[in-house]
MARPAKOL-812785 format. One record per residue: x, y, z of N, C-alpha, C in turn. Coordinates in steps of 0.1 Angstrom, whole numbers, plus 2048, in hexadecimal, padded with zeros to 3 digits. Example, Ala and Ser with C-alpha at 12.3 -4.5 7.8 and 13.67 -1.06 7.14 Angstrom:
// MARPAKOL-812785
8847C784E87B7D384E8847DF84E8807EA8478897F584788180084F
***
This chain:
// MARPAKOL-812785
73A9C39B073E9BF9A373A9B19A17379AD99473499F99174099799273E98A99474A98199675298098975F98098A76897F97F76697297876897296A76696696377095B96677B95E96C78595496F78294E97D77995298577694D99276B94399176E93798C76392D98A76692099177192099A7739149A176A9139AD7669079B175D9059BB74F9049B67488F99B973B8F69B373D8F09A57328F199D7338EC99073E8F29877448EB97F74F8F09767498F796A75090296674A90A95B75490B95074F90E94475891093875991E93576392593C76693293975F93D94075293C94174A94794774094295173C94A95B73394796572594495E71F93996371193695F71192E95371C92894E71C92094272391294671B90894A7218FC94E7288F59437338EE94773B8E893D7348DE93572B8D693B7248CC93471B8D19297168DD92B70E8E49227158E89157228EA91672A8EF90B7318E39047378DA90B7408D09057388C78FC72B8C68FE7238BD8F671E8C38E97218D08E771C8D68DB7278D98D17338D58D473E8D88CA7498CF8CC7508CB8C275C8C38C37698CB8C57678D98C57738E18C77788E08D67858DF8D878A8DF8E67848EA8EE7808E78FA77A8F19037818EF91177F8F99197848F992777C8EF92F7828E693677B8DC93D7808DB94B7788D795577B8D79637888CF96678A8C39627968BB9657A38C29607A28CA9567AE8D09507B28DD9577AA8E19617AD8EE9687BA8EE96F7BF8E29737CC8E297A7D88E39707D68E29637E08E29597E18EF9527ED8F59507EE9019487EF8FD9397E69039317E69009237F290791C7FE90191D80A90891980A90B90A8079019028089038F47FE90D8EF7F290D8F57E89178F17EC9258F57F39279017F79349058039398FC80C92F8F88179338F08119378E28079318DD8019358D17FB9438D17F59468DC7F09548DE7FB95E8DF80695A8E58129628E68189658D881895B8D081D95D8C28149678BA8079668BD7FF9708B680297E8BB8059808C880A98C8CD8179918C78209888C482C98B8BD8299908AF82098A8A881D98E89B81799B89B80E99E8A48079AB8A58119B68A781A9B58B08249BF8B382E9C18A78329B68A183B9B78968359BD88A8289BA8888219BF87D81E9CE87E81C9D288A8199E188D8269E988A8319E488F83D9EC88E8469E98828429E087A84A9DB86E84E9E78658459F08618499FB858854A0485E855A0586B860A0D87186EA0886D86F9FB86C87C9F586887F9F585A8759F88528769F7843873A0483C874A0F843870A1C83D877A1F830885A1E82F88BA21823887A18817886A0B81B883A01810875A0380B86BA0581485DA0780F85CA14807863A1E80C862A2B806868A2A7F7873A237F6879A227E9871A197E086BA0E7E6863A057DE856A0C7D9850A157E0844A1B7DD846A297D8852A2D7D6855A3B7D184EA467D9850A457E6849A4F7EF853A537FA850A5B803859A6080D858A5781A863A57822863A5082E858A54838855A6183784AA6784083DA6183C83AA5F82F82EA5982B82DA4A82F838A4382F839A35833836A3484283BA3E849838A3E858829A3E85B821A43852813A4385480DA34854814A2B84F810A1D85080FA1885E818A1D867817A1A87580BA2187B809A2D8787FEA3587D7F0A2F8797EFA2B86C7E3A258677DFA1886F7E9A108727E7A0487A7E2A078887E9A1188E7E5A1589B7D7A1B89B7D4A238917C7A298907BCA1F88F7BEA148877B4A0A8867B2A038947BCA0189B7BB9FB8A97B3A048B27B6A118B27AFA1A8BB7A0A1B8B879DA1C8AB78FA1F8A7786A128A878CA078A57839FB8A37839F28AF78D9F28B778E9E78C27829E78CB77F9F28D27759F28DC7679EE8D77629F58CC7559F18C77559E38C27609DE8BB7609D18B675F9C68C17679C88CC7669BF8D77589C08DE7539CC8DF7459CD8E573B9C68DD73C9C68D07329C08C77339B18C773F9AC8CA74299D8C97439968D673E99C8E173F9968EE7389898EF72D9878E872597B8E972B96F8E07359728D873B9688CF74495F8D67459538D274F94A8D875D94F8D576694D8DE7739548DD77C94E8D177C9418D078693B8C678293F8B777593D8B37719428A67749508A37729598AD7749678AC78396A8AA78C9638B279A9648B079F9608A379A95489E79E94F89179A95888578E95E88678996787C79197387C79597888879D9848887AB9828837B19768857BE9738807BE9728717B396C86B7B296B85D7B19798577A998285D7A89908587B69978597BD9958647CA99B8667D499685B7D49898587DD98384E7DA9898407CD98A83D7C998F8307CD99D82E7CA9A58387CD9B48377DC9B68367E49AE83D7F39AF83D7F89AA82F7F29A082A7F699B81D7F39A68127E89AD8137E59B880A7F09C280A7F59C58178009CF81880C9CA81180F9BD81281B9B780B81B9B97FC80F9B97F680E9BA7E78089C77E28069D07EC8009DD7E88089E57DE8019EA7D48089F27CA80AA017CD803A067D7805A147DB802A177E9804A237EE803A267FC7F4A268007EBA2A7F77DDA2B7FB7D8A1D7FF7DBA137F77D6A067FA7DDA018077EAA048087F1A008147ECA068217E8A138207E2A1982C7D5A138307CDA108267C0A098297C29FB82F7CB9F48297CE9E682E7D49E683C7DC9F083F7E29F184C7D79F58577CE9FE8537C3A0185C7BB9F585F7B89ED8557B09E18577B89D78607C59D585D7CD9CC8667CD9D18747CE9DE8767CE9E38847C19E188B7B69E18837A99DF8897A89D088E7AC9C78857AC9B988A7B69B68957C19BE8957CB9BD8A07C49C18AD7BD9CC8AD7B69D08B97AC9C68BF7A59C08B679B9B58BA7A39AA8C17AE9A68BB7B699B8C17BC99F8CF7C29AB8CF7C89AF8DC7BD9B08E77B19B58E37A69B78EC7A29AA8F37A499F8ED79E9928F27A99898F87B698B8F57C09828F87C297F9077C298A90F7C498991D7B99819247AD9849227A197D9287A196F9227A496D9167A495F9107AF9569177BB95C9197C59549207C195092E7BA9599357B59569427AA94B9427A194C93979694393879A9359367A593392E7A992592B7B49209357B792793F7C19249497BB9229577C391A95F7BE91996D7BE9269747B392897C7B19359837BD93998B7C392F9927CF93399B7DB9369947DC9349867E893797F7E59419747DB9499767D895396B7E395D9687EB9619737F696A97180196496880495796B80E95096280994F9547FC94C9537F694B9457F795893E7F49639447F697093E80497393A80D96F94381C97294082096A93481C95E93382095692781A95C91A80D95F91B80696590F80C97290B81197A91581698891382498890E82B97D90E83997D90A83B9818FB83097F8F38319828E58339918E382E99A8EB82F9A88E983E9AD8EA8459AA8F58539AE8F685C9A78EB85899B8E785F9948DC85D99C8CF8519A18CD84E9A98C18569B68C18569BD8CD85E9C98CE86C9C78CB8729BC8D18809BA8D18859B48C487E9AB8BE8839A48B287B9A58A686E9A88A78659A889B8699B289186B9BF89586F9C988B87D9C78858879C488E8949C18888949B687F88D9AB88288C99F8798869A386B87B9AB86C8759B086087E9B88578869C185E88F9C985789A9C085189F9B68588A99AD8538A49A68468989A084789299983B8919A383088C9AF83288A9B88288979BC8218A29BD8298AF9C08248B49B581B8B29A981E8B799D8168AF99C8098A299E80A89999B7FE8929A87FA8869AA7FE87E9B57FB8759B88068719C58098699C881585C9C08158579BD80984A9B780884A9A980F8569A280E85799581485799582385A9A18298599A283884A9A183C8429A88358339A783882D99A83483299482982D98782583197D82F83D97E83484197483E83997484B83598084F82C98185B81E97B85881997D84C80C97684880E96784881996284381B95384481C94E85282395685A82495286881795286F80F95D86C80295E8727F995286E7FA94E8617F294285D7F693586480393386780792886E80392887C8049348837FF9358917F09338917E99388887DA9368877D69288867DE92087F7DB91187E7DE90B88B7E890F8927EB90989F7E090C8A97DB9198A97D091D8B17C39148AE7C19128A17B590A89D7B58FD8A37C18F78A47C28E98A97C48E88B87CB8F18BE7D08EF8CC7CA8F88D67C49038D37BF90C8DD7B09098E07AD9078ED79F9058F17969118EE78990E8EC7809188EA77B91D8F77759298F776E92E9037629368FE75793690674B93C90274C94C9037439528FC7419608FD73B96490A73897090D73397591972397491971D96E92370F96C92370897A9246FD97B91E6F698891D6F398E92A6F19869346ED98B9426F999294870598F94471199594B7179A09437129A39377189AD92E7139BB93271D9C393671A9D193971C9DA92D7159E592D7179EF9237269F492372A9F89177389FC91673CA07920734A11922737A1C92B738A17939730A0D93D730A0794A73DA0094D7419F894374E9F19447599FB94675AA0693F764A10941764A1694F758A16955757A1C962759A1296D75BA0596A75D9FC9757689FF97E7679FC98A7719FF99577E9FA991788A0398F7969FF98C799A0097D7909FF974793A00966799A0D962793A19965799A259617A8A279657ABA249727B8A279777C3A1D9707BFA1196D7C8A089657CBA0E9587C0A139517C2A199447CBA259447CAA2D94E7D2A399507E1A359527E3A2A95A7F1A2595C7F7A2094F7EEA199477F3A1493A7F8A1F9317F0A2A9307F3A35927800A3C92C801A3F93980CA4693E819A3E93D818A31941824A29940828A2693281FA24929822A2191B828A2E915823A39918828A46913836A48918839A45924847A4692A850A3D92284CA3091F854A27918856A2B90984BA2D90284CA2F8F4853A3C8F0852A468F8859A538F5868A518F386EA4A8FC87DA478FB880A3B8F2877A318F1879A268E8879A2A8DA86FA338D686EA378C987AA408C487FA488CE889A528CB897A4E8D2899A418D28A5A3D8D98B2A418D28B1A428C58BDA478BD8C2A558C18B9A5F8C18BDA6C8C68C3A6C8D48BEA648DD8C3A648EA8D2A5E8EA8D4A538E38E1A4D8E28EBA568DB8E7A5E8D28F0A678CB8F5A728D58ECA768DE8EFA808E88F9A7A8F28F9A6D8F5902A688FF910A678FA912A668ED920A658E7927A588EC920A4E8F0926A418F5928A378E9923A3A8DE925A318D291BA258D2912A248DC908A198DC8FFA1B8D18FDA108C98F4A108BE8E6A0E8C38DCA148BC8CEA118C08CAA028C08D09FB8B68CD9EC8B58D19E58C18DD9E88C68E39E28D28DA9E58DE8D79F28E08CF9F68EB8C19EF8EB8BB9EE8E08AE9E88E08AF9D98E18BA9D38DD8BC9C58DE8BD9C18ED8C59C98F48C79C79038B99C990A8B29D39068A59D690C89C9CA90989C9C58FD8939BA8F98969AD9018A39AA9028A699E9098A299F9188A59AB91E8A19AD92C8929AD92E88B9B192487C9B19258779A392687D99992087998B92187B98793088698B93688898894487D98E94D87999A94986E9A195086199995085E99494485298C94285397F94B85F97994B86196D95385F97096286497B96786397E97585498197884D98796F83F98A97283797D97283B97396A83496696A83695F97784196197E84395B98B83C96199683B96F9968369769A282897C9A082297C99481698499280A97E99980997199A7FD96B9A17FE96D9B080A96E9B580B96F9C480C97D9C98139869C28169939C681499E9BB80899F9B68069A89AA8099B79AE8049BC9B98069CA9BC8159CE9BF81C9C69C882A9CA9CA8329C99BD82F9BF9B58369BD9A88349C999F8289CE99F8259DA99782C9E699C82C9E99A98339F49AF8429F39AC8489E79AD8569E59AB85A9E799C8519E39938539E49858549F398184A9FB986849A09983855A10989859A0C995865A1399C872A10994873A0399087F9FF988880A0697B874A08974874A0F968878A1E96A874A24974877A32977886A3397A88CA2998189AA289848A2A2797789DA2096E8A4A1E9618A5A2C95A89AA3495B89AA419558A4A4A95B8A6A499698B0A519708BEA4D96C8C0A4096A8CEA3C9668D1A409588C7A4094F8C9A449418CCA539418C7A5B94A8C9A6994B8D7A6C9518D9A6795D8E4A6A9658F1A639608EFA5795B8FBA509568FDA509478F8A5A9418F8A5B932905A5A92B910A5E93391DA5E92D924A5092E91EA47935924A3A93891DA2F930924A2892891FA1C920919A1292A921A0D93491BA0393D90FA0794490EA14948902A1994F8F6A199468F8A1D9398EDA1D9308E8A0E92D8F1A0592C8ED9F79298E69F19368EB9F59428E49F094E8D69F694F8D5A0394B8C8A0994A8BEA029408C49FD9358BC9F692B8B79E99318BF9E39398BB9D69408AF9D994A8B19E49528A79E795C89A9EB95489B9F294A8909F79428889EA93C8909E19368899D59318839CC93B88A9CA9468849C19518779C79568779D595886C9DB95F8609DD9558639E09498589E393F8539D693885D9CD9368599C192F84D9B993584C9BA9428419B39498359BC94C8359C894682A9D194981D9CD94381E9C79378129C39308099B99388109AD93C8079A49438029A995180A9B29578059B89647F99C09627F99C99577EE9D29557E29CB94F7E59C19477DA9B89427D39B194D7DB9AC9567D69A59627CD9AE96A7D29BA96D7CA9C39757BD9C796D7BE9C99607B29CD9587A89C29577AD9B69567A49AA95679D9A89637A39AA96E79D9A897B7939B497D7979C097978E9CB97B7819CA9727839C49667789C295D76E9B79617739AD96976A9A396E76499B96275799996275099295875199894A7549A594A7569AD93E7649B093B76D9A693E77B9A893C77F9AA92E7789A492477B9A691677A9B491276F9BB91776D9C99147779D191B77A9CE9277849D692F7929D59277959C99237A29C791C7A29CD90E7969D09087969D68FB79A9E58FC79A9EA90879F9F890A7AE9F890A7B49ED90D7C39EC90E7CA9F09027C79E98F67CF9ED8EA7CC9FB8E67C0A018E97BDA0E8E67C6A188EE7C7A158FB7D0A1D9047DEA1C8FF7E3A108FC7F1A0E8F77F3A168EA7EAA158E17EDA1C8D47EBA2B8D57E3A308DE7E2A3E8E07EFA438E67F5A3B8EF802A3F8F580DA3F8EB80DA358E2817A348D8816A408CE80AA448CB807A4F8C280CA5C8CA809A5D8D680DA698DE81CA6A8E0822A5E8E1831A5E8E4838A648D8833A618CC83AA678C0839A768C082EA7B8C482CA8A8C4834A908D0833A898DC83BA8F8E884AA8E8E584FA838E085DA828DD862A8D8D485AA8F8C985EA998BF85EAA78C5854AAA8CE854AB78D4860AB98DE863AAE8E686EAAF8EF87BAB18E887DAAA8DD88AAAB8D688BAB88CE880ABF8CC880ACC8C6885AD68D0882AD48DD885ADE8E7892ADB8EE897ACE8ED8A4ACB8F48ABABF8ED8B6ABB8F38BDAB08EC8B7AA28F28BEA978EE8B9A8A8F18B8A879008BFA8E9098BEA8B9178B1A8F91D8A9A9691689BA9991A892A8D91B896A8391388EA7791288EA6E91F89AA6B92489AA64931894A6C93C895A7993B88FA82945880A8094587AA8093986CA7E937868A7093C870A6693986EA5993D86DA5894D876A5F953877A5F96286AA66968867A7196285BA7896884EA7096684CA6B95A841A62957841A5595F84DA5096184EA4496A84AA4797884EA5297D84AA5698B83AA5898B835A5D981826A5F98081FA51980825A48978820A3A978820A3498682BA3598D82DA2F99A822A359A3820A439A2816A499AB808A449A8805A4299B7F8A3D9977F5A2F99C800A2699C7FEA199A17FBA199B0800A239B77FDA259C57EFA2A9C77EBA339BE7DDA389BF7D3A2D9BD7D6A249B47CCA199B07CEA0D9B87D6A0D9C37D9A019CA7CD9FA9D07C3A019D47B79FB9DA7AC9F89D07AC9FF9C57A19FD9BB7A59F59AF7B19F49AB7B59EE99F7C09E39A07C99E59A97D59DD9AA7D59D59B77D19C89B67CF9C09C27DD9BC9C87DD9BA9D57E99B69DC7ED9A89D97E399F9D77E49919D37D798C9CE7D89819C77CC97B9C17C796F9C9
***
């Protein structure tokens, strides 16, 4: 395998990629770039900016779910039709991400990110002022397309602008936006929509995206695109040692999570404990932030044991949700275990995919949002089928089975995809 783009310490210093000396790049642009002396410092503000974009992406994707009645009433349509706004966003991500990242590999990272953010903001603004569902579906598809481009480049970008020895911490900081979006983005949008009008929830995200884009413009270092000599064909990247097994783990683990996350209300009704979905998801969301923090501490030193432990804890959470379904304390403890274990899954899997992709990490990571969104789509179907056949207790049972499968897959890929240490 070719050398990873993050392994450039020793010998001449490089700006982001092998074979591109820093002196060759810094003299051609006034934009901040990665420089040798800064390799010991973690670009905290830049990573937080990338995390904020992750928060916006997740909140934007799930926003309609918290505003179904309001949007349906405002557009004189059914809640089922409004639900298609989430599907249209996911479809745009699935269809556009991989080819878009493949075609833009040679582009410098910062301009590409800024262009994608502008496209995302404009598409979301159109949704905010859209007069009918047809326009909204098109704008959501376009927003999902730009979202996929951004997701596909964030992980490798965070690593390129960070010290090689602290890449795991950099990924953890950048990835904190995703659990924040899951935990607080959609409820916040629903709260704003309830106080004013649902359109202001979307408008607010566009305004926030504009502010974050300005911060990125000023504070985030640039990084070069991938040199032509190191660019592999798309099919070859998919076949790189370790990439397929990481993607399979992503699909299975995300399917296990999303099936019960999406249908948490039917499960809680079955328990008769009186726990509200909002409380359950809030506990999960807060715990997931702790999971990201733990991953940030241990990912660089013990990536494989951490992954095994996360998958095992996730499975244990499913068991507690099933066996302890009649106990309020047991369910809340399970929510904590669930959040801690799955909250840090994204940086762990992005880290594995980035290392497996090597010089073509951007392309490898472009498969990640596709895998995630396919799992989200599949979870909606799987959960509906399970609830048709049984009551809500079938959901933690499915979570447990899929969690065990995830754990087994991390064991199968231990030598090809999941390193013991970096």
